[in-house]
VMD Tcl script that builds the backbone (N, CA, C; Angstrom):
set m [mol new atoms 492]
animate dup $m
set s [atomselect $m all]
$s set {name element resname resid chain x y z} {
  {N N MET 1 A -67.921 17.491 -86.961}
  {CA C MET 1 A -67.972 15.732 -86.458}
  {C C MET 1 A -68.114 15.405 -85.106}
  {N N LYS 2 A -69.319 14.087 -84.556}
  {CA C LYS 2 A -69.754 14.125 -83.804}
  {C C LYS 2 A -68.792 12.642 -83.285}
  {N N HIS 3 A -68.437 12.155 -81.849}
  {CA C HIS 3 A -67.828 11.418 -81.646}
  {C C HIS 3 A -68.933 10.064 -81.176}
  {N N LYS 4 A -68.955 9.325 -81.044}
  {CA C LYS 4 A -69.972 8.238 -80.828}
  {C C LYS 4 A -69.127 8.342 -79.527}
  {N N THR 5 A -70.378 8.374 -78.484}
  {CA C THR 5 A -70.220 8.211 -76.932}
  {C C THR 5 A -70.186 6.401 -76.518}
  {N N ILE 6 A -68.950 6.366 -75.846}
  {CA C ILE 6 A -68.592 4.774 -75.086}
  {C C ILE 6 A -69.050 4.662 -73.906}
  {N N SER 7 A -69.815 3.403 -74.024}
  {CA C SER 7 A -70.888 3.388 -72.402}
  {C C SER 7 A -69.437 2.521 -72.022}
  {N N ARG 8 A -68.388 3.240 -71.187}
  {CA C ARG 8 A -67.763 2.547 -70.870}
  {C C ARG 8 A -68.220 1.839 -69.574}
  {N N GLY 9 A -68.676 2.111 -68.984}
  {CA C GLY 9 A -69.897 0.960 -67.499}
  {C C GLY 9 A -70.430 0.072 -68.081}
  {N N GLY 10 A -71.059 -0.494 -69.427}
  {CA C GLY 10 A -71.154 -1.355 -69.767}
  {C C GLY 10 A -70.103 -2.382 -70.363}
  {N N ALA 11 A -69.077 -1.792 -70.776}
  {CA C ALA 11 A -67.532 -2.469 -71.340}
  {C C ALA 11 A -67.426 -3.891 -70.896}
  {N N PRO 12 A -67.319 -4.619 -71.324}
  {CA C PRO 12 A -67.231 -6.492 -70.424}
  {C C PRO 12 A -65.742 -6.232 -70.086}
  {N N VAL 13 A -65.284 -6.706 -69.399}
  {CA C VAL 13 A -64.367 -6.408 -68.575}
  {C C VAL 13 A -63.943 -8.259 -67.637}
  {N N GLY 14 A -64.517 -9.043 -67.708}
  {CA C GLY 14 A -64.169 -10.100 -67.134}
  {C C GLY 14 A -65.509 -11.236 -67.437}
  {N N HIS 15 A -65.570 -12.524 -66.921}
  {CA C HIS 15 A -66.595 -13.325 -66.577}
  {C C HIS 15 A -67.303 -14.092 -65.340}
  {N N LEU 16 A -68.300 -13.897 -65.073}
  {CA C LEU 16 A -68.729 -14.130 -63.913}
  {C C LEU 16 A -68.001 -15.726 -63.505}
  {N N GLY 17 A -67.531 -16.445 -64.397}
  {CA C GLY 17 A -67.198 -17.596 -64.178}
  {C C GLY 17 A -65.294 -17.380 -63.241}
  {N N GLU 18 A -65.089 -15.969 -63.358}
  {CA C GLU 18 A -63.878 -15.711 -63.279}
  {C C GLU 18 A -63.868 -15.336 -61.381}
  {N N LEU 19 A -65.095 -14.975 -61.017}
  {CA C LEU 19 A -65.263 -14.323 -59.478}
  {C C LEU 19 A -65.488 -14.845 -58.626}
  {N N GLY 20 A -65.293 -14.889 -57.083}
  {CA C GLY 20 A -65.521 -15.602 -56.572}
  {C C GLY 20 A -67.238 -15.670 -56.291}
  {N N PRO 21 A -67.654 -16.268 -55.385}
  {CA C PRO 21 A -69.237 -16.534 -54.920}
  {C C PRO 21 A -69.549 -15.221 -54.627}
  {N N ILE 22 A -69.230 -14.766 -53.999}
  {CA C ILE 22 A -69.893 -13.659 -53.171}
  {C C ILE 22 A -70.214 -12.572 -54.370}
  {N N GLU 23 A -69.010 -11.994 -54.855}
  {CA C GLU 23 A -68.850 -11.025 -56.263}
  {C C GLU 23 A -69.759 -11.939 -56.882}
  {N N ALA 24 A -69.678 -12.428 -57.529}
  {CA C ALA 24 A -70.328 -13.348 -58.439}
  {C C ALA 24 A -72.214 -13.289 -58.482}
  {N N SER 25 A -72.356 -13.595 -56.759}
  {CA C SER 25 A -73.803 -13.474 -56.574}
  {C C SER 25 A -74.239 -12.267 -56.106}
  {N N ALA 26 A -73.437 -11.233 -55.748}
  {CA C ALA 26 A -73.459 -9.658 -55.931}
  {C C ALA 26 A -74.363 -8.885 -56.880}
  {N N ILE 27 A -73.245 -9.668 -58.470}
  {CA C ILE 27 A -73.788 -9.168 -59.417}
  {C C ILE 27 A -75.351 -9.969 -60.056}
  {N N ILE 28 A -75.371 -11.172 -59.868}
  {CA C ILE 28 A -76.544 -11.741 -60.501}
  {C C ILE 28 A -78.138 -11.471 -59.727}
  {N N TYR 29 A -77.539 -11.040 -58.259}
  {CA C TYR 29 A -78.847 -10.706 -57.498}
  {C C TYR 29 A -79.088 -9.039 -57.887}
  {N N TRP 30 A -78.118 -8.149 -58.043}
  {CA C TRP 30 A -78.056 -6.992 -59.165}
  {C C TRP 30 A -78.963 -7.058 -60.288}
  {N N ARG 31 A -78.775 -7.653 -60.924}
  {CA C ARG 31 A -79.470 -7.893 -62.281}
  {C C ARG 31 A -80.836 -8.362 -62.234}
  {N N LEU 32 A -80.746 -9.602 -61.058}
  {CA C LEU 32 A -82.029 -9.718 -60.835}
  {C C LEU 32 A -83.106 -9.068 -60.428}
  {N N TRP 33 A -82.357 -7.877 -59.328}
  {CA C TRP 33 A -83.305 -6.817 -58.636}
  {C C TRP 33 A -83.529 -5.917 -59.693}
  {N N ALA 34 A -83.131 -5.754 -60.496}
  {CA C ALA 34 A -83.116 -4.512 -61.664}
  {C C ALA 34 A -83.978 -4.871 -63.073}
  {N N GLU 35 A -84.220 -6.568 -63.033}
  {CA C GLU 35 A -85.457 -7.073 -63.586}
  {C C GLU 35 A -86.930 -6.280 -63.110}
  {N N GLY 36 A -86.992 -6.229 -62.032}
  {CA C GLY 36 A -88.555 -5.626 -61.727}
  {C C GLY 36 A -88.666 -6.828 -60.514}
  {N N THR 37 A -90.239 -6.780 -60.806}
  {CA C THR 37 A -91.489 -7.119 -59.805}
  {C C THR 37 A -90.729 -8.780 -59.500}
  {N N ASP 38 A -90.588 -9.769 -60.769}
  {CA C ASP 38 A -90.761 -11.355 -60.750}
  {C C ASP 38 A -89.352 -11.368 -59.881}
  {N N GLY 39 A -88.359 -10.510 -60.463}
  {CA C GLY 39 A -86.913 -10.700 -60.374}
  {C C GLY 39 A -86.342 -10.613 -58.784}
  {N N GLN 40 A -87.222 -9.095 -58.304}
  {CA C GLN 40 A -87.342 -8.917 -56.865}
  {C C GLN 40 A -87.842 -10.399 -55.976}
  {N N ARG 41 A -89.009 -10.667 -56.337}
  {CA C ARG 41 A -89.526 -11.946 -55.935}
  {C C ARG 41 A -88.393 -12.982 -55.478}
  {N N ARG 42 A -87.977 -13.269 -56.704}
  {CA C ARG 42 A -86.907 -14.201 -56.847}
  {C C ARG 42 A -85.805 -13.728 -55.658}
  {N N VAL 43 A -85.405 -13.090 -56.047}
  {CA C VAL 43 A -84.119 -12.283 -54.574}
  {C C VAL 43 A -84.654 -12.769 -53.293}
  {N N GLN 44 A -86.094 -12.561 -52.863}
  {CA C GLN 44 A -86.721 -12.534 -51.859}
  {C C GLN 44 A -86.819 -13.750 -51.554}
  {N N SER 45 A -87.280 -14.902 -52.231}
  {CA C SER 45 A -87.458 -16.109 -52.176}
  {C C SER 45 A -86.407 -16.979 -51.708}
  {N N ASP 46 A -85.036 -16.714 -52.703}
  {CA C ASP 46 A -83.772 -17.126 -52.761}
  {C C ASP 46 A -83.349 -16.888 -51.018}
  {N N PHE 47 A -83.137 -15.635 -50.709}
  {CA C PHE 47 A -83.139 -15.219 -49.261}
  {C C PHE 47 A -83.497 -15.527 -48.237}
  {N N ARG 48 A -84.806 -15.533 -48.104}
  {CA C ARG 48 A -85.559 -16.327 -47.288}
  {C C ARG 48 A -85.400 -17.636 -47.061}
  {N N SER 49 A -85.391 -18.221 -48.132}
  {CA C SER 49 A -85.227 -19.968 -48.342}
  {C C SER 49 A -84.231 -20.418 -47.620}
  {N N VAL 50 A -83.147 -19.641 -47.771}
  {CA C VAL 50 A -82.031 -20.292 -47.377}
  {C C VAL 50 A -81.402 -19.390 -45.787}
  {N N LEU 51 A -81.894 -18.259 -45.444}
  {CA C LEU 51 A -81.392 -17.485 -43.981}
  {C C LEU 51 A -82.281 -17.124 -43.159}
  {N N GLY 52 A -83.521 -17.876 -43.618}
  {CA C GLY 52 A -84.812 -17.388 -42.641}
  {C C GLY 52 A -85.466 -16.044 -42.997}
  {N N GLU 53 A -86.518 -15.994 -42.547}
  {CA C GLU 53 A -87.609 -14.724 -42.720}
  {C C GLU 53 A -86.927 -13.605 -42.249}
  {N N THR 54 A -86.472 -13.056 -41.012}
  {CA C THR 54 A -85.493 -12.069 -40.582}
  {C C THR 54 A -84.195 -11.322 -41.277}
  {N N VAL 55 A -83.469 -12.459 -41.292}
  {CA C VAL 55 A -82.222 -12.170 -41.734}
  {C C VAL 55 A -82.388 -11.989 -43.332}
  {N N GLY 56 A -83.292 -12.591 -44.111}
  {CA C GLY 56 A -83.430 -12.766 -45.766}
  {C C GLY 56 A -83.998 -11.300 -45.403}
  {N N PHE 57 A -85.271 -10.946 -44.976}
  {CA C PHE 57 A -85.499 -9.812 -44.860}
  {C C PHE 57 A -84.573 -8.579 -44.950}
  {N N GLU 58 A -83.950 -8.463 -44.043}
  {CA C GLU 58 A -82.863 -7.361 -43.961}
  {C C GLU 58 A -81.950 -7.603 -44.869}
  {N N ALA 59 A -81.504 -8.648 -45.394}
  {CA C ALA 59 A -80.377 -8.839 -46.625}
  {C C ALA 59 A -81.392 -8.291 -47.847}
  {N N VAL 60 A -82.389 -8.623 -48.086}
  {CA C VAL 60 A -82.987 -7.993 -49.432}
  {C C VAL 60 A -83.468 -6.488 -49.139}
  {N N HIS 61 A -83.511 -6.267 -47.912}
  {CA C HIS 61 A -83.723 -4.858 -47.484}
  {C C HIS 61 A -82.540 -3.815 -48.100}
  {N N ALA 62 A -81.340 -4.459 -47.314}
  {CA C ALA 62 A -80.360 -3.824 -47.827}
  {C C ALA 62 A -79.948 -3.336 -48.866}
  {N N LEU 63 A -80.118 -4.583 -50.127}
  {CA C LEU 63 A -80.248 -4.309 -51.358}
  {C C LEU 63 A -81.023 -3.900 -51.713}
  {N N ALA 64 A -82.087 -3.369 -51.845}
  {CA C ALA 64 A -83.096 -2.539 -52.107}
  {C C ALA 64 A -82.770 -1.358 -52.179}
  {N N GLN 65 A -82.375 -0.961 -50.757}
  {CA C GLN 65 A -81.651 0.343 -50.340}
  {C C GLN 65 A -80.538 0.760 -51.444}
  {N N ILE 66 A -79.945 -0.211 -51.511}
  {CA C ILE 66 A -78.633 0.131 -52.238}
  {C C ILE 66 A -78.997 0.650 -53.556}
  {N N PHE 67 A -79.666 -0.189 -54.443}
  {CA C PHE 67 A -80.526 0.174 -55.480}
  {C C PHE 67 A -80.790 1.440 -55.809}
  {N N ASP 68 A -82.072 1.675 -54.706}
  {CA C ASP 68 A -82.531 2.682 -55.098}
  {C C ASP 68 A -81.485 3.902 -54.313}
  {N N MET 69 A -80.481 3.876 -53.884}
  {CA C MET 69 A -79.512 4.839 -53.337}
  {C C MET 69 A -78.844 4.954 -54.750}
  {N N CYS 70 A -78.487 4.098 -55.578}
  {CA C CYS 70 A -77.690 4.215 -56.747}
  {C C CYS 70 A -78.636 4.659 -58.108}
  {N N ALA 71 A -80.159 4.283 -57.956}
  {CA C ALA 71 A -80.939 4.960 -59.169}
  {C C ALA 71 A -80.959 6.684 -58.489}
  {N N ARG 72 A -81.031 6.765 -57.581}
  {CA C ARG 72 A -81.343 8.103 -57.541}
  {C C ARG 72 A -80.072 9.189 -57.095}
  {N N HIS 73 A -79.058 8.537 -56.995}
  {CA C HIS 73 A -77.502 9.822 -56.356}
  {C C HIS 73 A -76.811 9.123 -57.207}
  {N N CYS 74 A -76.625 8.578 -57.986}
  {CA C CYS 74 A -75.471 7.604 -58.904}
  {C C CYS 74 A -75.120 8.997 -59.730}
  {N N ARG 75 A -73.768 8.974 -60.035}
  {CA C ARG 75 A -72.979 10.112 -60.235}
  {C C ARG 75 A -73.618 9.884 -62.069}
  {N N ARG 76 A -73.861 8.853 -62.800}
  {CA C ARG 76 A -74.596 8.411 -63.579}
  {C C ARG 76 A -75.003 6.906 -64.154}
  {N N PRO 77 A -76.047 6.747 -64.768}
  {CA C PRO 77 A -76.731 5.743 -64.455}
  {C C PRO 77 A -75.825 4.722 -64.829}
  {N N LEU 78 A -75.898 3.292 -63.991}
  {CA C LEU 78 A -75.031 2.156 -63.512}
  {C C LEU 78 A -75.448 1.364 -64.614}
  {N N MET 79 A -74.640 0.462 -65.524}
  {CA C MET 79 A -74.950 0.031 -66.897}
  {C C MET 79 A -74.792 -1.480 -66.334}
  {N N ARG 80 A -75.450 -2.279 -66.561}
  {CA C ARG 80 A -75.933 -3.952 -66.399}
  {C C ARG 80 A -76.153 -4.852 -67.577}
  {N N HIS 81 A -75.469 -6.028 -67.531}
  {CA C HIS 81 A -75.738 -6.774 -68.555}
  {C C HIS 81 A -76.603 -7.283 -68.294}
  {N N GLY 82 A -77.106 -8.510 -69.195}
  {CA C GLY 82 A -78.350 -9.082 -69.095}
  {C C GLY 82 A -78.643 -10.212 -68.033}
  {N N LEU 83 A -79.795 -10.836 -67.498}
  {CA C LEU 83 A -79.531 -11.756 -66.301}
  {C C LEU 83 A -79.011 -13.050 -67.105}
  {N N ALA 84 A -78.833 -13.215 -68.121}
  {CA C ALA 84 A -78.247 -14.409 -68.591}
  {C C ALA 84 A -76.901 -14.227 -69.071}
  {N N CYS 85 A -76.312 -13.544 -69.120}
  {CA C CYS 85 A -74.703 -13.012 -69.922}
  {C C CYS 85 A -74.044 -13.394 -68.843}
  {N N LYS 86 A -72.948 -14.134 -69.264}
  {CA C LYS 86 A -72.057 -14.535 -68.473}
  {C C LYS 86 A -70.839 -13.814 -68.237}
  {N N CYS 87 A -70.899 -12.427 -69.331}
  {CA C CYS 87 A -69.847 -11.449 -69.241}
  {C C CYS 87 A -70.433 -10.503 -67.885}
  {N N ILE 88 A -69.078 -9.720 -67.228}
  {CA C ILE 88 A -69.655 -8.545 -66.585}
  {C C ILE 88 A -69.313 -7.371 -66.745}
  {N N GLY 89 A -69.607 -6.209 -66.289}
  {CA C GLY 89 A -69.314 -5.092 -67.342}
  {C C GLY 89 A -68.802 -4.300 -65.960}
  {N N ALA 90 A -68.410 -3.052 -66.689}
  {CA C ALA 90 A -66.939 -2.095 -65.782}
  {C C ALA 90 A -67.838 -2.193 -64.350}
  {N N ASP 91 A -69.006 -1.497 -64.752}
  {CA C ASP 91 A -69.646 -1.330 -63.318}
  {C C ASP 91 A -70.099 -2.232 -62.429}
  {N N GLU 92 A -70.336 -3.492 -63.350}
  {CA C GLU 92 A -70.884 -4.961 -62.448}
  {C C GLU 92 A -69.467 -5.118 -61.535}
  {N N SER 93 A -68.885 -4.851 -62.138}
  {CA C SER 93 A -67.106 -5.381 -61.472}
  {C C SER 93 A -66.923 -4.310 -60.410}
  {N N CYS 94 A -67.188 -3.186 -60.600}
  {CA C CYS 94 A -67.336 -2.187 -59.506}
  {C C CYS 94 A -67.801 -2.182 -58.023}
  {N N PHE 95 A -68.903 -3.075 -58.697}
  {CA C PHE 95 A -70.858 -3.042 -57.577}
  {C C PHE 95 A -69.778 -4.329 -57.009}
  {N N ALA 96 A -69.468 -5.321 -57.539}
  {CA C ALA 96 A -68.717 -6.450 -57.190}
  {C C ALA 96 A -67.970 -6.318 -56.425}
  {N N ASN 97 A -66.802 -5.751 -56.306}
  {CA C ASN 97 A -65.867 -5.379 -55.608}
  {C C ASN 97 A -66.459 -4.484 -54.452}
  {N N PHE 98 A -67.220 -3.718 -54.529}
  {CA C PHE 98 A -67.979 -3.093 -53.322}
  {C C PHE 98 A -68.704 -3.843 -52.414}
  {N N ILE 99 A -69.387 -4.810 -52.538}
  {CA C ILE 99 A -70.144 -5.639 -52.163}
  {C C ILE 99 A -68.668 -6.742 -51.464}
  {N N GLY 100 A -67.885 -7.188 -52.038}
  {CA C GLY 100 A -66.899 -8.233 -51.854}
  {C C GLY 100 A -66.240 -7.616 -50.569}
  {N N TYR 101 A -65.595 -6.024 -50.803}
  {CA C TYR 101 A -65.006 -5.765 -49.641}
  {C C TYR 101 A -66.040 -5.550 -48.093}
  {N N ALA 102 A -67.129 -5.233 -48.577}
  {CA C ALA 102 A -68.124 -4.894 -47.481}
  {C C ALA 102 A -68.366 -6.374 -47.081}
  {N N SER 103 A -68.350 -7.212 -47.455}
  {CA C SER 103 A -68.635 -8.820 -46.802}
  {C C SER 103 A -67.392 -9.228 -46.402}
  {N N GLU 104 A -66.293 -8.535 -46.127}
  {CA C GLU 104 A -64.975 -8.770 -45.157}
  {C C GLU 104 A -65.032 -7.800 -44.450}
  {N N CYS 105 A -66.083 -7.136 -44.041}
  {CA C CYS 105 A -66.217 -6.428 -43.041}
  {C C CYS 105 A -65.160 -5.092 -43.260}
  {N N LYS 106 A -64.389 -4.529 -44.478}
  {CA C LYS 106 A -63.582 -3.565 -44.554}
  {C C LYS 106 A -64.519 -2.516 -45.331}
  {N N ARG 107 A -64.807 -1.881 -44.669}
  {CA C ARG 107 A -65.912 -0.646 -44.727}
  {C C ARG 107 A -65.537 0.534 -45.369}
  {N N GLU 108 A -64.361 0.634 -44.872}
  {CA C GLU 108 A -63.371 2.088 -45.606}
  {C C GLU 108 A -63.389 1.931 -46.874}
  {N N ASP 109 A -63.055 0.609 -47.274}
  {CA C ASP 109 A -62.739 0.176 -48.852}
  {C C ASP 109 A -63.749 -0.058 -49.237}
  {N N ALA 110 A -64.726 -0.449 -49.040}
  {CA C ALA 110 A -66.192 -0.410 -49.694}
  {C C ALA 110 A -66.659 0.732 -49.993}
  {N N ALA 111 A -66.265 1.790 -48.552}
  {CA C ALA 111 A -66.995 3.293 -48.886}
  {C C ALA 111 A -66.093 4.354 -50.115}
  {N N LEU 112 A -64.726 3.545 -50.004}
  {CA C LEU 112 A -63.704 4.222 -51.011}
  {C C LEU 112 A -64.524 4.221 -52.620}
  {N N ILE 113 A -64.906 2.599 -52.798}
  {CA C ILE 113 A -65.321 2.103 -54.126}
  {C C ILE 113 A -66.364 2.566 -54.234}
  {N N ALA 114 A -67.678 2.654 -52.959}
  {CA C ALA 114 A -68.727 3.449 -53.403}
  {C C ALA 114 A -68.762 5.042 -53.682}
  {N N SER 115 A -67.322 5.474 -53.196}
  {CA C SER 115 A -67.194 7.019 -54.029}
  {C C SER 115 A -67.052 7.089 -55.374}
  {N N LEU 116 A -66.913 5.841 -55.982}
  {CA C LEU 116 A -66.979 5.784 -57.637}
  {C C LEU 116 A -68.118 6.010 -58.005}
  {N N MET 117 A -69.392 5.828 -57.315}
  {CA C MET 117 A -70.681 5.480 -57.650}
  {C C MET 117 A -71.634 6.421 -57.423}
  {N N VAL 118 A -71.714 6.812 -56.011}
  {CA C VAL 118 A -72.204 8.141 -55.342}
  {C C VAL 118 A -71.993 9.192 -54.709}
  {N N ASP 119 A -72.236 10.248 -54.814}
  {CA C ASP 119 A -72.016 11.268 -53.871}
  {C C ASP 119 A -71.055 10.978 -52.442}
  {N N PRO 120 A -70.230 11.341 -52.329}
  {CA C PRO 120 A -69.521 11.508 -50.969}
  {C C PRO 120 A -70.216 11.055 -49.483}
  {N N ASN 121 A -71.108 12.217 -49.631}
  {CA C ASN 121 A -71.670 11.556 -48.193}
  {C C ASN 121 A -72.729 10.787 -48.579}
  {N N LEU 122 A -73.055 9.895 -49.345}
  {CA C LEU 122 A -73.596 8.674 -49.136}
  {C C LEU 122 A -72.700 7.817 -48.883}
  {N N CYS 123 A -71.295 7.486 -48.849}
  {CA C CYS 123 A -70.801 6.475 -49.324}
  {C C CYS 123 A -70.433 5.787 -48.047}
  {N N ILE 124 A -70.534 6.218 -46.647}
  {CA C ILE 124 A -70.550 5.379 -45.396}
  {C C ILE 124 A -71.875 4.465 -45.179}
  {N N PRO 125 A -73.106 5.456 -44.907}
  {CA C PRO 125 A -74.064 4.734 -45.387}
  {C C PRO 125 A -74.400 3.743 -46.023}
  {N N MET 126 A -73.975 3.851 -47.497}
  {CA C MET 126 A -73.791 2.748 -48.343}
  {C C MET 126 A -73.324 1.823 -48.344}
  {N N ALA 127 A -71.893 1.971 -47.397}
  {CA C ALA 127 A -71.426 0.551 -47.234}
  {C C ALA 127 A -71.819 -0.094 -45.929}
  {N N ALA 128 A -72.243 0.713 -45.115}
  {CA C ALA 128 A -72.895 -0.226 -44.180}
  {C C ALA 128 A -73.898 -0.996 -44.819}
  {N N LEU 129 A -74.787 -0.595 -45.345}
  {CA C LEU 129 A -75.654 -1.309 -46.078}
  {C C LEU 129 A -74.859 -2.654 -47.064}
  {N N ALA 130 A -74.014 -2.186 -47.812}
  {CA C ALA 130 A -73.492 -3.385 -48.018}
  {C C ALA 130 A -72.975 -4.172 -47.336}
  {N N GLN 131 A -72.305 -4.059 -46.071}
  {CA C GLN 131 A -72.050 -5.190 -45.254}
  {C C GLN 131 A -73.301 -5.968 -44.851}
  {N N THR 132 A -74.189 -5.467 -44.968}
  {CA C THR 132 A -75.116 -6.380 -44.413}
  {C C THR 132 A -75.789 -7.264 -45.775}
  {N N PHE 133 A -75.442 -6.568 -47.015}
  {CA C PHE 133 A -76.223 -7.438 -47.641}
  {C C PHE 133 A -74.811 -8.435 -47.912}
  {N N GLY 134 A -73.274 -7.959 -47.929}
  {CA C GLY 134 A -72.320 -8.803 -48.054}
  {C C GLY 134 A -72.249 -10.086 -47.260}
  {N N LEU 135 A -72.709 -9.602 -46.202}
  {CA C LEU 135 A -72.346 -10.469 -44.930}
  {C C LEU 135 A -73.628 -11.622 -44.900}
  {N N ALA 136 A -74.683 -11.694 -45.535}
  {CA C ALA 136 A -75.713 -12.339 -46.022}
  {C C ALA 136 A -75.460 -13.351 -47.311}
  {N N LEU 137 A -74.451 -12.671 -48.157}
  {CA C LEU 137 A -74.083 -13.661 -49.036}
  {C C LEU 137 A -73.121 -14.536 -48.521}
  {N N ARG 138 A -72.341 -13.987 -48.106}
  {CA C ARG 138 A -71.098 -14.660 -47.593}
  {C C ARG 138 A -72.079 -15.925 -46.529}
  {N N ARG 139 A -72.935 -15.743 -46.241}
  {CA C ARG 139 A -73.809 -16.991 -44.890}
  {C C ARG 139 A -74.288 -17.592 -46.036}
  {N N MET 140 A -74.969 -16.889 -47.162}
  {CA C MET 140 A -75.776 -18.424 -48.131}
  {C C MET 140 A -74.801 -19.028 -48.681}
  {N N THR 141 A -73.574 -18.712 -48.753}
  {CA C THR 141 A -72.470 -19.576 -49.802}
  {C C THR 141 A -71.928 -20.401 -48.691}
  {N N LEU 142 A -72.107 -20.353 -47.379}
  {CA C LEU 142 A -71.683 -21.669 -46.253}
  {C C LEU 142 A -72.754 -22.366 -45.801}
  {N N ALA 143 A -74.055 -21.965 -46.070}
  {CA C ALA 143 A -75.284 -22.671 -46.010}
  {C C ALA 143 A -75.886 -23.522 -46.609}
  {N N PRO 144 A -75.982 -25.125 -46.529}
  {CA C PRO 144 A -76.268 -25.939 -47.468}
  {C C PRO 144 A -77.643 -25.526 -48.125}
  {N N LEU 145 A -77.991 -25.469 -49.658}
  {CA C LEU 145 A -78.838 -24.541 -50.223}
  {C C LEU 145 A -80.152 -25.582 -50.309}
  {N N PRO 146 A -81.343 -25.112 -50.164}
  {CA C PRO 146 A -82.359 -26.199 -49.951}
  {C C PRO 146 A -82.522 -26.498 -51.730}
  {N N ALA 147 A -83.429 -27.621 -52.090}
  {CA C ALA 147 A -83.355 -28.240 -53.167}
  {C C ALA 147 A -84.123 -27.191 -54.117}
  {N N ASP 148 A -85.389 -26.429 -53.787}
  {CA C ASP 148 A -86.196 -25.386 -54.619}
  {C C ASP 148 A -85.174 -24.131 -54.763}
  {N N LEU 149 A -84.378 -24.269 -54.386}
  {CA C LEU 149 A -83.953 -22.740 -54.312}
  {C C LEU 149 A -83.415 -22.189 -56.286}
  {N N LYS 150 A -83.976 -21.170 -56.346}
  {CA C LYS 150 A -84.151 -21.213 -57.769}
  {C C LYS 150 A -82.861 -20.767 -58.934}
  {N N PHE 151 A -81.759 -19.881 -57.979}
  {CA C PHE 151 A -80.534 -19.594 -58.087}
  {C C PHE 151 A -79.606 -20.259 -57.797}
  {N N THR 152 A -78.478 -21.155 -58.065}
  {CA C THR 152 A -77.340 -21.459 -57.381}
  {C C THR 152 A -76.110 -20.628 -57.952}
  {N N LEU 153 A -75.249 -20.868 -57.249}
  {CA C LEU 153 A -73.700 -20.565 -57.460}
  {C C LEU 153 A -73.262 -21.483 -58.338}
  {N N ASN 154 A -73.775 -22.508 -58.877}
  {CA C ASN 154 A -73.124 -23.644 -59.877}
  {C C ASN 154 A -73.229 -22.887 -60.959}
  {N N ASP 155 A -74.587 -22.131 -61.019}
  {CA C ASP 155 A -74.639 -21.558 -62.753}
  {C C ASP 155 A -73.855 -20.710 -62.970}
  {N N ILE 156 A -73.052 -19.865 -62.013}
  {CA C ILE 156 A -72.215 -19.264 -62.365}
  {C C ILE 156 A -70.613 -19.558 -62.525}
  {N N ASN 157 A -70.411 -20.628 -62.206}
  {CA C ASN 157 A -68.840 -21.324 -62.235}
  {C C ASN 157 A -69.041 -22.027 -63.690}
  {N N THR 158 A -70.282 -22.557 -64.400}
  {CA C THR 158 A -70.198 -23.337 -65.606}
  {C C THR 158 A -69.644 -22.068 -66.648}
  {N N THR 159 A -69.142 -21.082 -66.409}
  {CA C THR 159 A -68.797 -20.091 -67.585}
  {C C THR 159 A -67.779 -20.681 -68.553}
  {N N SER 160 A -68.079 -20.271 -69.736}
  {CA C SER 160 A -66.469 -21.157 -70.531}
  {C C SER 160 A -65.869 -19.643 -70.701}
  {N N LYS 161 A -64.665 -19.876 -70.932}
  {CA C LYS 161 A -63.375 -18.857 -71.150}
  {C C LYS 161 A -63.379 -18.362 -72.399}
  {N N THR 162 A -64.193 -18.705 -73.662}
  {CA C THR 162 A -64.161 -18.096 -74.790}
  {C C THR 162 A -64.677 -17.049 -74.748}
  {N N ILE 163 A -64.151 -15.712 -75.188}
  {CA C ILE 163 A -64.497 -14.816 -74.851}
  {C C ILE 163 A -65.300 -14.016 -76.536}
  {N N HIS 164 A -66.767 -13.730 -76.771}
  {CA C HIS 164 A -67.563 -13.674 -77.301}
  {C C HIS 164 A -67.187 -14.174 -78.545}
}
mol reanalyze $m
mol bondsrecalc $m
mol representation Tube
mol addrep $m
């Protein structure tokens, strides 16, 4: 008798509306980046319109490198929910906390969480990238948002607390 494999990484553990703006934004931009070329263009547009060309490019480049490191060196494939889903999965929660600690310049804590995702020798470099990305998210939450911004934090915080 075979037992069904449980995808613990995709198991719902919360809702976007329960997270702070940095952690929720980290998940949304992670999902967008994973959507492919169109999603990646949206990420680039959002960061550049709020932070400017140089800082926006650095933040997006850091996200791209984190995504690449996870794709190539993760212990197992990271699970994610759909872009429009208001739930967060276990892997997404881990990623959100990783970026959250890094955005507070708590690089050692971020590296510890990174060890749950990637090989140990990549934890410190990945935490440095997460700090670049997380600090950019922090700046975005403090900046006045342009009218044409395609993604806003208001979309996140309208989550209903009703579970499925």
